[in-house]
N, C-alpha and C positions, 0 to 999 in steps of 0.2 A: 504494498499499501506507499502512495507516494505520501511525503511530507504534508505536501500543500492540501490536499486529500482529507487526508487524517485528522487535523488537526482543526478545521471549521465543522467537521462532523463531530464531534464529541463538544466542541464550544457553543456549536447553532442551539441544543434546547438548552444552554445555562446562560447564553444572552437573552432568549425569546422572551422569558419574564422580568428580565431587565430594559427591555425596549422602553416603557413609559418613563424609568430612570433617566436612560440615555437622551430621552426627547426632553426632558425637563433642562438635561444639562444645556442642551442645543438652546431649550430657548431665551434659557438664562445668558447664555454665550451670546446670545444674539442680540439680547437688550445691551449686557455690559458691553458689547463692541459698539452699538450705536452711544452711548454714553462716553466711549473713549474718544467718541469725535467731538465731543462737548469742547476738550481743552485745545487742541487747535483752532476750532471755530470760533473762544473766547478770546485765542491771541489773537487772533484774525482782526475780530473787531474792535480789541484794545490798540491796536496800532493803527489801523484804517480810519476809525469812529470816534476814538477817546481821545488819544493822542494829538490828532492833526485838529479835531475839533474842539477842545478839551472839553469833553463831555462827562462831567462830576457824577450827574444823576446818573448817564447811562453805565460808567463803570461803577458805582452801588447797585446798581440792577442784576448787570452781568457777574458780579462777585456775590451776588444773593442767589442768584440761579445757581451757580457753581458749587456754592455750599451745598444747595439740596441736590444736582448731581453726584458730587462725593458721597454723600452720604448713603444714596441710592446707590451707588455704585458697589460701597462697599457691603452693604444688605446683600446683593445680588451674589457677589462672590463668596460670601460667607455661607448662602443658600446654595450656590453649585457645589462647595466644599464638603458640606453636608451630604449632600445627595450620592457626591463621589465617595464619602467615607460609608454609607448605606451599602451603596455597589459594592465597594470592598468585603462587606462585612456579610454579603450573602453570597459571594463569590467562594469566599473563606469557608460557610457554615454545607452550601453544598457540594463544591467542587472536593472541599476537604473532606468532606463524610463520604461523597462517590471512591475518590483515592485511598482512603482507609479500608473501606468497607472490599474493593476491588485487590489491595496486596490481599488481606487475609481469604480471598475467593479463591487467589490463583494457587494451583496446583504445587505441591513441594518441591517438584523437581525445577518447575520455573524461576522460585525462587531461590533454588539451591544453583541455579545456572548462571546468575548473575553475582556480582560483588555485591560486599557492602557499600559501600561508597557509590554505587549506583543507587542504592533504594535511600541512601540519606538524600543524593542529587534530587531524586525525585520530588521530594517536598521542597526543595529550595525550588525547583522547577513552580511547583504550583505558588509561592512566592513571586516570581517574576511573574506570570501572567495575572497573577490580582494585582500588583502594583502597576503594570502597566494597563490593565483595563480601568483601574479605578483612579490612576494618579497623572502625571503631569501631561501622558501622551495622550491622553484622552483629550485633555483641556486643549493640547497643542491641535491635535485633530480636527477639533469642532471650531478652533479659531481661524485655522486656514482659510473654509470659505470665503473668511469677510476679508480677506488681503482683498479681495477684486473690489469689496467694499468702498475701502480706503483710495484703491489707485481711480476709482469713479469718483470721489471726491477729488483728489487731485485734479482730476479734469475737469472738473465744473468749477473750482476756483482758482486753477492755476496752470491753467492749459497748456503754456508752451514747455512745460517740465514734465509734462504727463509721460512723456514717451522716453525719459528717461528711464522713469519707475518700470515701463512695460519690457524694457532692454535686461535691466537688473532683474527682473521677476526672472526671466527668462534664463538667465546665465543663472540663478540659484537656482531654478529645476532642474537644469544637466546638471550642476554641481551637485545635489543633492544625489540623483540619480549614479552619478558615478561614483560617490563614496558608498551608496548601498551597497553595490556588488562588492568593493573591495574589503567593508568592515564586516560583511558577513563571513566571508573567510578568516579575516585576521580572529574574528571573536568564535570564532568554531575551534580553531586551531588551540587558543587561549583555554579554551575550554578540557579541549581533549588531556591538556597538557596536566592543568590543573586537576585533573581526576586521577591522572598516573602518581599525582603526589599525595593526592588525597586517598588513595589507596594503600600507600604504604604507610601515613598516618593513624587508618584505621587499624593496620594489621598490627602497627607497633603499640598500639593501647590497648587490642586485643588479645594478642599476646605478650602483656608486661610484664606479666612472672617470668616466664622464658624469656625473653630482653633482660632484666636484670639477673635470672640468675646465669645465665651466658656471657653475660656482659657483651652483649651484643651491637652495643651503640657504636663501637668502634667499626665493626662490619657496617652497620647501617647509617651510620654519618656519611660516605661516600655515595651511594644509592641517594640519600634524602638528598645532600648536595647538587646532585646533577640533574634531578627531578625537578629542586626549585629553582635552580638555573635556567633548567628548560621553559618553566612557567614564568618565571621574571622577564626571561630573554620574549616571549609569545607578549607578554604584556607591556614589555616595553615597545613590541613591533606594532601593536596595536593602538597603543598610547601615540604613540609618533604620529601614524596613520591618521587617526583620529582629531588631533591635535590640531597636523596640518590641513585638515579640510575646516577646522573651526575657525582657525587662524587664518586662511583663504576666506571664507566668508565675513569675518570680521573686516578683512582689507578690502572687499565686494562694497560693505557696506558703507565704509569710510570713502571711498570711491565715489558709491551712489552718490552720498551728500557731497561732498566735492562737486561732484559733473551737476548735480541738480543747483546748487549755490553759483553757479557759473553761469549755466544757462539760463536761470532767472534772474540773474544780475544784468544778463545782455537782454534779455524781456523787459526788464524793470527801465533800462535805461531805452529802450524803444517807446515805455509807456505802454507796454501790454499787457504789465499785471504792477500789483502794489508790494512793498515790502512786506505788507502785513501776510498776503496771500503764499512769497516763497517763505517767510516762518511759518506757516503753518504747514503748507506742502513738505517740507523737511522736518514737521514732527510727525506728519501723517506717514511721511516715508518710514521713519524709524520706529511707525508702529508695524506698516508691513515688515518691513526686516527682522523685528523681532522673530516673530513666528518662523520666517524660512531661516535665520541662524540657528534656530531649536532644531527644525528639520533636518540639517546637516549633522548636528552634532547627536539627534536622538538616534542615527541608526543603528546601532551598537545595542541601545535598548530594545529597539524591534528586531534586531535579528536575535538578540538571545528570546526575545518573545518568540520569535515563531521555532526557533531551536526548542525551547521548553515546550510548548505547546504541541510538535511535533512528534518530544517524547513521549508526552503525557497521553496524544492518541495514540500512540502503538501500543501504549501499558493496558489501554482501556479496552483496547483491539486481542487483546491475550484472551484464549480459553479461558474460562474458569471451572472449579469443581463444580457439581452439585451441591448447593448449600438450600436447599429446601426439598422436600419428597411431595409427590402425587398426593399419597394419602399419608396417614398412620400407620408404619408396623407394627405388631406385635415385638415384644423382646426375644431375642431368638434364643434357642437353646445352648449356641457356641460350637456348632462342629464346624470347622474350616477345611477346604477342601483345594488344591491346585490342579486345576484341570490343564495340563498339557503348557504352563506357563512360562514364560520368556519375557526377556527383559534388557534393554539396552539402555546405557546412559546417555549415546549419541545414536543418529540413525545410522551414521556411516561407520560408526563402533562396532568392537566385537561384543557378541553377548555376554551379560553379566550371568545371568539365569540360564540353563538352556532346557527346555521342554520340561520342566518339574512337575509332578503329579505326585500327590500325597494324600493322606486323607486325616486329619487328625479330630477325633470326638473328642468330647468333653469328659472329666471323669477322671480326668491326669494331669500329670506334667507331661510335656514333650520338650527334648532339648534339641538345641540345633546347635553341634558341631562340625569344626573344619579348620582346616589353614586358614592362615591369614590371605585375606583379599579371596575367599571362596563364596562370598557372596552370601554370607549369614547374617549381615545386617540388611541389605538389601532385599531378602526376603523376608524378614521381619518386619520390612518398612508396607512390601508388597501383602503382606499378610493384616496388616491394620489398615491398608486402604490408603497410606498416603501416597503410595504409589502406583499409577496404572498399568498394567502388563502390556508390554506391545503387542504378547501373542499369548492366546490363550484365557485362561478366566481364574480367578479368585473367586470362590463362593464361600457365603456364609449360611449356612442349614438349608444349599442345595440352590442357593438365588445368588444371580450374580450381584457379587458387592458393587460392581459399580451404576446400579441402581440406587443406592443409599445414598444420604445426603452425609455432608461432613458434620452435622452434629448428631446425627442415628449411630454414626460409626463411633462417636467420639464419646457416648454414653454406652454403647454397647460393649466397646473395645477399650481396658486400659491400658495403656500403652507407658512404658518408660525408655528413656532414648539411651543411647549409650553416653551421652554429654549431658550431664543434667543440669538445667539451667532453669533458676526459680526467678520468678518476675519480682519487682520489687516491691515489698509492703510486707505484712507482720504473716506468722507461722500461720494463721488460721485463714488468710489471704490467701497463702500460697496452695493450702490444701483445697480450698475452697473452689480455686480457678479449674478443678477437674470437671467439675459441672457445667453442660454447657450455660447455663444463666450466670456462671461466675459465683453463687452466693450456696452455699450447704448450710445447714442445720448443725449444732451443736453436737448431737446425738451423732449422726454420720460423721462427721468431723472427728471427734475421737474413736468411734470404732475403727477408719481408716487409718487412725495412728495406732492403733493398738495392733492391726493385724500388720502394718509395717514395721512395728517392734521399736516405737519411737516416741510412744505417749510418755513413757517414765520419763524419758530422757530431755523433752518439752518441758513434762512439771516440775522437773530441777531447776531449769530456768528462772532467773527472778520475775522477767515479765511472761512466762507462761506462752500459752498461744498468743500473745499481744507481743511478742518479740520478735524484733526486726531484720530480715532475713540480709538486706543488704541488696548493692547492683549484683542482677543474676545470686543471688544466694550465699558472696562472698563471705558474710560474716558469719556464716556458719561452717564449721567444721565441715570436709568433704565427706565422709559417713553418713554424719545426721543429713545433711544437703541430700543425699541419695535417699535415704528412707522416707525424708519427707516428699520427695517426687515420689516415692511409692507408694505413699499414703494419697497422695494428690491421685494416682492411678486406680488406686481402689473405692475412693469416695462414693462414686456413683454406683458401688457394688456392682460392677459390670460381668457378664457373663463369659466374657472372653479376656484375659489377661497376657499381654505380652509386656517382656520386660528385656533389655539388651546389657548383658551383663552387669545385674543387678547386684552383686557381691563384689563388685570391681573395688570397692573403699571400705568394705566392711572387715572385719576381724573376724577371726574364727569363730568364736562364740558369735555373735551377732548373725554370722551367714548359718550357723546350724539354728540357731532361731529363725532367720528367716527359712528356711527350708521348711521344718518344722510347719511356721504359718501357710506359707503356700502349699503346703502337703493338706490343709484341713480347709482350704480354699477351693482347691482342684477337687476335693468329694463331689460337687455340682457346679464346677464351673471348668474350661478349657486355658488351661496355663501351658503358656510356650514361654522357654527361656533360651536366650543364647549364652552362652555359658560354658566354658571348661571346667568348672570348679568342681572337685571329686563330691566334696557337700551337696551339693543342687542335686549332681548325678545323682547319687546314691537315691535322691529323692522320685527320681524320675520312672515313670511307666514307659514311656519310650523317648528315642532317641533319633532323629534323623543328620545323619553326615554329609555334606557338602564337600565335593571336589572340584574346582575348578568351575561352579557354578552349576554344577550335575549332584542328583542327589543320588551319591555311591552307598546308599545304606539307609534303610530306616526301617525302625520295626521294635519291639518289647527290647526295654533298655539290657537286659542280661543278656542278650542274643546279641545285639550289636555290639556291645561291651567284650564281648566272646570273640567275636572278628574282628575288633580295632586289637585284641591282644593275637593275631595272626591265626587263628583257632576256627574251621569251618565255612560257610559260605556267606557272602554278605544278604543278610535279610534285607529282600526286598529291592534288591541291586536293579542299577538300569544301566543297558549298553555294554553288560558282562565287568563292571566296576570289579576290580581288584582292592583288597584290603590294603590300603598303606601301611607303611613301618609303624612299629608301637609308637616311637617316641614323637615323631614326625604328625601324625593323628591325634595325638594330644598335646600338641604344642598349642598355645594358648593363640587363638586368633583374633583381630580386628577386625573394623567395617571394611567390609568391599567395597 
């Protein structure tokens, strides 16, 4: 989709309700520009009628009229500012809400496919669009048509110099068009360089513990300096170009004044116009040159607006997850099935999951095992519905999971990712966030905390459930943070529980307690764990072993463990897979 087509397509429904407001701004600008002609006319009358005829009473009347004009002009401009503020608030409310809803509705793969700096920049794009549509650019846009009014008025009161203004007007139009093409490219180059610099800053802040622990500042500083130098270079280049056009426009303005004064002086000597008319014409030319100068300098803002609107348009055009269901479904029993599931991270990339087939009924714990990069975390996300398979289907109680909404799946499937993140707030808030509404009752929160073996730890804290978790849970110990994440997954009492390395931050005693709690939960639920923990494996009913994205074996835990030790055929093996060597198979695995 082309940028020029994308931006208006999403802006149109936003701007349509604002047409009355923009019409009001246009009307106010019309009267404000009419009043702007009062000062040149006042000057003309003073020089031609008051000074030469000693008309003191006329001067008094003119001054009294100008006081009223200036007061009315202030009211008009204040009213216009308030209308534009209302426009800004409306755009913020509508587009801001739509943008947030869009981002939360995007599939996880779409969110993962772009860097953090991109998503931060998207909200800055919203600021750019809002400021452009409710700031000086709109005022400039509505003032531009009145340039014709000022040229016409000059023709009426000082016809001999009007042709100078027409030539100047044409020169400014050419300069504005020339600067537009150049500044758009320069602004885009500057933004691209700034995005690369901001990415390094975001990664440095996000990985601050690693940066400090490994003293990476010496390694990162040269990269930062290079990126900062590139950004500054592009900024200087853009600034020099912009300043060049602005300065040229300023020179053209002064040249227009000199030309008008020269031509006007000749006309006065020929008695074709008066001194007052020349002064008034120069004042009107200044009123005309003001917007034309702004046009030349405003191309950077306009280019930034177009780029921001285009990026937002492309984002709004992205496919969304199913956020609402056509009907309300009953709570499932929790049986999960893989029907020839295949998955790739890129369309032209290697398959990460190959034709996976498995049936995982409720009533026990199923563990996923495999080497690093074998696809365990990817398979867990497919079972959770966070990823959509490229081939095949993931079934929940025999129904294609694709038909269910994100809210339904979040209610039915409690998920604990490998990287635990808690949103800012209290421990109570963190556990409550496991519900779709973001609010759970005290009894449900305490029950979930007890099942996650964290209730006693919380009660030992001075503030209990009101303890602040900090940014991303940074104020809590890793093990406590992981247990709270488990409680968050359990607060809705889901029929399916999927956890990725749930004991990675737990000590042996806590791991054993968690295994007992999960075994009790698994009596009437489907519990799936990505783990190599012997404690959790001992509690498993069945085990699925992944090897390079294929299910190498799957079946009762005892049979699979016997196979892993090199004895017997692989239970449920696909494609004649052979048992890997014992140590390799038992090696701890990370996310695919």
